[in-house]
C-alpha positions as CSV (number, residue, x, y, z in Angstrom):
1,M,-19.8,3.8,8.4
2,N,-21.7,5.7,5.7
3,R,-22.6,2.4,4.1
4,A,-24.1,1.1,7.4
5,I,-26.1,4.2,7.8
6,D,-27.4,4.0,4.3
7,C,-28.4,0.4,4.8
8,Y,-30.1,1.3,8.1
9,D,-32.0,4.2,6.4
10,S,-33.1,1.7,3.7
11,N,-34.9,-0.4,6.4
12,I,-32.3,-3.2,6.3
13,T,-32.4,-5.0,9.7
14,P,-29.7,-4.0,12.2
15,S,-28.3,-7.5,12.1
16,D,-27.7,-7.2,8.3
17,I,-26.4,-3.6,8.0
18,Y,-22.8,-4.8,8.2
19,S,-23.2,-7.8,5.9
20,I,-20.9,-7.3,3.0
21,D,-19.6,-9.4,0.1
22,I,-15.9,-9.7,-0.8
23,L,-16.2,-7.6,-3.9
24,E,-17.8,-4.7,-2.1
25,A,-15.2,-4.9,0.7
26,M,-12.4,-4.8,-1.9
27,R,-14.0,-1.8,-3.6
28,M,-14.3,0.0,-0.2
29,A,-10.7,-0.9,0.7
30,D,-9.5,0.4,-2.7
31,A,-11.3,3.7,-2.3
32,A,-10.0,4.1,1.2
33,W,-6.4,3.3,0.2
34,K,-6.5,5.9,-2.6
35,D,-7.1,8.5,0.2
36,V,-4.0,7.5,2.1
37,D,-1.1,10.0,1.9
38,A,2.6,9.1,2.3
39,T,2.6,11.3,5.5
40,T,0.0,9.0,7.0
41,V,2.1,5.9,6.4
42,R,5.1,7.7,7.9
43,N,3.2,8.7,11.0
44,C,1.9,5.1,11.4
45,W,5.5,3.8,11.4
46,L,6.5,6.4,14.0
47,K,3.5,5.5,16.2
48,S,4.0,1.8,15.9
49,G,6.9,1.9,18.4
50,I,9.0,-0.6,16.4
51,L,11.6,1.9,15.2
52,P,14.7,2.5,17.3
53,D,14.8,5.7,19.4
54,S,17.8,6.9,17.4
55,L,15.6,7.1,14.3
56,L,12.7,8.7,16.1
57,N,14.8,11.4,17.7
58,A,16.9,12.2,14.6
59,P,15.9,15.1,12.4
60,P,14.6,13.9,9.0
61,R,17.4,13.9,6.4
62,V,15.0,14.0,3.6
63,S,11.7,15.8,3.2
64,I,8.6,13.8,3.5
65,P,6.8,13.1,0.2
66,T,3.2,14.4,0.1
67,I,1.8,12.7,-2.9
68,P,-0.9,10.0,-2.8
69,I,0.3,6.4,-2.4
70,T,-1.5,5.4,-5.5
71,S,0.7,7.6,-7.7
72,L,3.7,5.6,-6.3
73,V,2.0,2.3,-7.3
74,N,1.2,3.3,-10.8
75,P,3.7,6.0,-11.7
76,D,3.5,8.0,-14.9
77,P,7.1,8.2,-16.1
78,R,6.5,11.9,-17.0
79,D,5.4,12.8,-13.5
80,A,8.3,14.7,-11.9
81,A,6.7,14.4,-8.4
82,V,6.8,10.6,-8.6
83,V,10.4,10.7,-9.7
84,A,11.3,13.0,-6.9
85,A,9.4,10.8,-4.4
86,E,11.2,7.7,-5.6
87,G,14.5,9.5,-5.1
88,K,13.4,10.4,-1.5
89,V,12.3,6.9,-0.8
90,T,15.6,5.5,-2.1
91,A,17.5,8.1,0.1
92,S,15.4,7.1,3.1
93,L,16.2,3.4,2.6
94,S,19.9,4.3,2.3
95,H,19.7,6.2,5.5
96,L,17.9,3.3,7.3
97,E,20.7,1.0,6.0
98,T,23.4,3.4,7.2
99,I,22.0,3.6,10.8
100,G,21.5,-0.1,11.0
101,V,17.7,-0.4,10.9
102,L,17.8,-2.0,7.5
103,Q,20.3,-4.8,6.8
104,K,22.0,-4.6,3.4
105,S,21.1,-8.2,2.7
106,N,17.4,-7.4,3.2
107,R,17.2,-4.3,1.1
108,M,15.2,-4.5,-2.0
109,D,15.4,-2.3,-5.1
110,L,12.5,0.3,-5.2
111,D,11.1,-1.4,-8.3
112,E,11.0,-4.8,-6.4
113,V,9.2,-3.1,-3.5
114,L,6.5,-1.5,-5.7
115,N,6.2,-4.4,-8.2
116,P,6.9,-7.8,-6.6
117,A,7.9,-10.4,-9.1
118,H,5.2,-12.9,-7.9
119,E,2.5,-10.3,-8.8
120,N,3.7,-10.3,-12.4
121,D,3.4,-14.1,-12.9
122,M,1.2,-14.9,-15.8
123,F,-0.2,-18.3,-16.4
124,D,-0.8,-19.1,-20.0
125,D,-1.2,-22.8,-19.6
126,G,-4.6,-24.3,-19.5
127,S,-7.9,-24.1,-21.4
128,D,-10.8,-21.9,-20.3
129,E,-12.5,-24.9,-18.8
130,E,-9.4,-25.7,-16.7
131,I,-9.1,-22.1,-15.5
132,Y,-12.8,-22.1,-14.6
133,Q,-12.4,-25.3,-12.7
134,A,-9.3,-24.0,-10.8
135,V,-11.3,-20.9,-9.7
136,I,-14.3,-23.0,-8.7
137,D,-12.2,-25.4,-6.7
């Protein structure tokens, strides 16, 4: 919204104040995601209505982590808060499995959740020209 107001104040026509390129949208999304706290994600799950009543009415068995999501994505191994949060997430996943919300066959290791294998694929084949052409196509 602030971006649109800034554009409007800069005499950009109203029809163009919401025009945005992909890179700027990605930067805005990245900045917004960094402000999301784990509590917000938990509340969204509760509000979604897809969780069973038994889970919604049950008192939480583990405390809710209150550290930024980004610290879970790029953890510093020395950060005790991240280690504690990982333990709480693992305990929560175990609880979901115990009450039947999460099937054992669908459960992923915490490292798999945070660092999916397909995101780590590196492509070393091809020359610079071939890479450039693949991007352009």
